[in-house]
Structure formats: C-alpha cells, structure tokens
TILUM-565178 format. One record per residue: x, y, z of N, C-alpha, C in turn; residue in one letter. Coordinates in pm, whole numbers, plus 50000, padded with zeros to 5 digits. Layout:
REM TILUM-565178
XYZXYZXYZa;...
This chain:
REM TILUM-565178
500834988150000500005000050000500875012550000m;501985012250078502845023850086503485027149952k;503755016949869504355019149738503355024849638k;502095021849656501035026449565500825041549580v;500855046549701500615060749725501625069649653i;502945067049663503885075349587503685074049435p;503365062149388503135060149245501935068249198a;500875068249277499685076049243500015090949244v;500785095249344501175109349353501985113449230f;502945105149189503775108049071502895108648947v;501945099348933501045099248818500205112048813f;499645115948926498825128148932499655140348898i;500855141148954501745152548927502115153148780f;502475141648721502865141248580501695145048490a;500515140248523499325143548444499025158448452t;499085164148570498845178448587499865186648509a;501125182348513502175189248440501905188648289f;501525176848238501245175248095500065183948052a;499045184648135497875192848103498275207548097i;499115211848189499565225748188500425228748066q;501195219048019502085221247904501315222347774q;500225215047757499465215347632499005229447596q;498325236747686497925250247648499115259247616p;500215257547687501405265647658501915262447518a;501955249647482502385245647348501435250847242g;500165250147271499145255147179499275270147163l;499455276947274499585291547271500795295947189k;501915289047206503135292347131502955289446983a;502315278146950502075274646809501175285046743a;500155289546814499245299646759500005312646736i;500845316546829501625328946812502565328046692a;503255316846678504135315046562503325314346434r;502195307546440501335305946323500765319046275g;500485328046367499975341246329500995348546243k;502255347546279503325353846200503395347846060t;503315334646052503335328045921502115332445840v;500965332845904499735336945836499875351045779y;500385360045860500535373945817501495375145698e;502495366545692503475367145584503075359345460n;502325348445476502075339645362500615338245320a;499675341545408498265338345381497335350545377c;497705360745450496835372245470496395378945341l;497265380145243496915387145119495705380745051a;495605367745056494475360944991493295358645086c;493585355145210492505351345302492105362445398h;492795373845392492445385945467492775384945616q;492875396445678493235397645820492265389845909q;490985390145874489975383745957489595369745908d;490315364345809490035351045758488795350245671g;488275361645628487025361745552487205358445404s;488455358345356488685355445215488255367045127g;488185364344997487745374244898486615367844818v;485425373844818484285367744747484645363544604p;484225351544571484405345444439485865342744402n;486795345744489488205343244459488845333844562m;489015338744685489715331144789488755327844903n;488655315144939487665311145038487955316145179p;486885317345256487055321145396487625309545476p;488195312845589488775302745678487985301545808l;486915309045820486125309145943485025298645939a;485105289546032484055279646058483615271945933k;484575267145857484245258845741484705244545766t;484095235145696484485221045711485935218945666k;486405227145574487785225845526488775228645638w;488475238345722489385242145831489145233545955v;487905231245988487585224246112487535209046096l;487555204245973487445189945946488785182745957g;488985173545866490145164745864491455172645852d;492315171245953493605178245953494475174045835k;494425161445799495245156545688494825163045557k;493545164345535493055170545411493495185045404a;493405192145515493825206145518495335207445499l;496085198645561497535198845546497935195945402t;497245186645339497515183345199497275195545109k;496235203145137495965215245058497115225045072i;497645226745193498765235845212499995230745138i;500265217945149501455212245085501355212344933l;500265207244879500145205144735499315215644661k;498665224344738497815234444675496475228644634g;495685236944576494355232944528494175239744393l;494365232144289494385237644154493175232944074q;492875240643971491895236243873490455237443919g;489715244843843488285245743869487925254643985g;486845250944045486325259244154486065250644276e;485915257344387485635250744513484395257344572i;483505249344628482305254844690482395253444841e;482125264344908482115264545054480855271745099i;480035264345171478795269945225477965277145119d;477875271144999477045276644893477705287344808g;478895291644844479615301644765480725294744687d;480975299644566481985293744480483205302744473t;484395296444478485655303644474486505298144360f;487195306944288487885303144166489405304644170h;489945311544264491385314044267492115301544316n;493115296544244493825284644290494675287544414p;494825277244496495705278044613497055272644570m;498095280844572499415275744530499995266344635p;500735256244592501375247244688502415254844771p;502515250944897503445257444989504555248045036q;504635236144975505585226145023507035230445011e;507345239044915508725243844902508915257744963s;507825263545012507875276945071507935276345223v;507125267645282507025266545428507585253145475l;508285253245587508765240645643507665234145727n;507925222145776506915214645850506415222045973d;507325228346047506925235746167506045247646132q;506395254846027505595266445984504195262145941e;504105251045869502795246145826501965241845947i;502575234546038501855230346159501365242446237a;502225252346251501865264246329500765272346261d;500875274446130499855282546062498505275246062v;498525262146047497265254846052496665254946192l;497515254046293497025255046431496425268846454t;497095279146402496575292846415495215294046347y;495115289646223493865290846148492755282646214v;493095270746264492085262146327491645267346464r;492335277846514491995283646644491815298746638n;491495303946521491255318246501489985319946419s;489545332146405488385335446320487115328246367f;487015325846497485865318846552485995303746550g;487125298646502487365284246497487905279146629n;487635266746658488205259946775488385245346736k;489645241546712489935227746671491295223646725a;491585211046711492835205746765494055211146691s;495145210246760496445214646712496925205546598m;497685211146505498375203246403499845203046446v;500435191246450501825190046495502785189046378t;504025192446406505065191346305505215176746260m;505065167446351505185153146316504085149046218a;502875154246237501785151146144502085156646004e;502585168745997502925174745869504065167045803v;505085163945880506245156745826505825143145770k;504995135945841504525122645797503735123745667a;502855133645659502055135345538502905139745421l;503855148645446504745153145340505505141045280r;506015132445367506755120545321505845111245241a;504625109745285503675100945218503305106245080k;503225119345064502805125544939503915126344835l;505155123544874506275124344778506245113044680k;
C-alpha cells in the first residue's frame, strides 16, 4: 500500500504537468502561426480570415478548416488547383498555390494551428510530426 501512494502521487503530478504544458504549446504554436499567416496567407485570406468573394475562400468555421487535419495539410502542401471550390454555397475560383517548398513542416503546423483556432474556429492542434509524415507520404 505504501508503494502505491507515491506512484499515484507521481502519476497525478505528471498528468497535471502535461495538462499545463498543452495550452502553453498551443499558445506558442498559435503565436508562431499568426506570424506565418501574416506573411504567407493574409493577402488572399484577409486579416479576419474572411477571404475574397468569388476568389479566395474564407477560413472561418468551414468544414475545410475544422474537418480532417490531413486534408487541410495536403491543401497547404500541394495546393488546390483547377476549377472551383464550393464552401457553404459560395463558389471560389482562385487556385491555392502549393506551399511545400515555401514553408517548412513547423511553419505549416503552426499556421494550421493558428487558422484552426482563430476567426471563431476551435479545433485541435496540428503537429510538426503530422505534417512531416504527410509530406513524406505525398512524395
């Protein structure tokens, strides 16, 4: 019984520490991602993520942003070319250029985390490991 109490204490302490670290990691990723967004995305998707009607889609509360992280990461890596895309009944025609040679894995993870947690969005973090794995798979 005496050995169980210290083990439980260590487990509780480690869990509390991990929970405290997640928001800090998320907060840092969002801050870094905002910088990437301002340098690489803002011109097309605007300061408030509203996009440009009939050209560049909005990033606020859409299935593209809040849905599958892999699909969104693939769009950043490989772009979205050809034709049009429909979001919430509106059609957009401007192609999304691939960013795989422009942004590194950390920058992509950070900007996607920023977008998925800005403009009224609330979604899970995208990690550098997730981006790196998908980039390798798409080669």
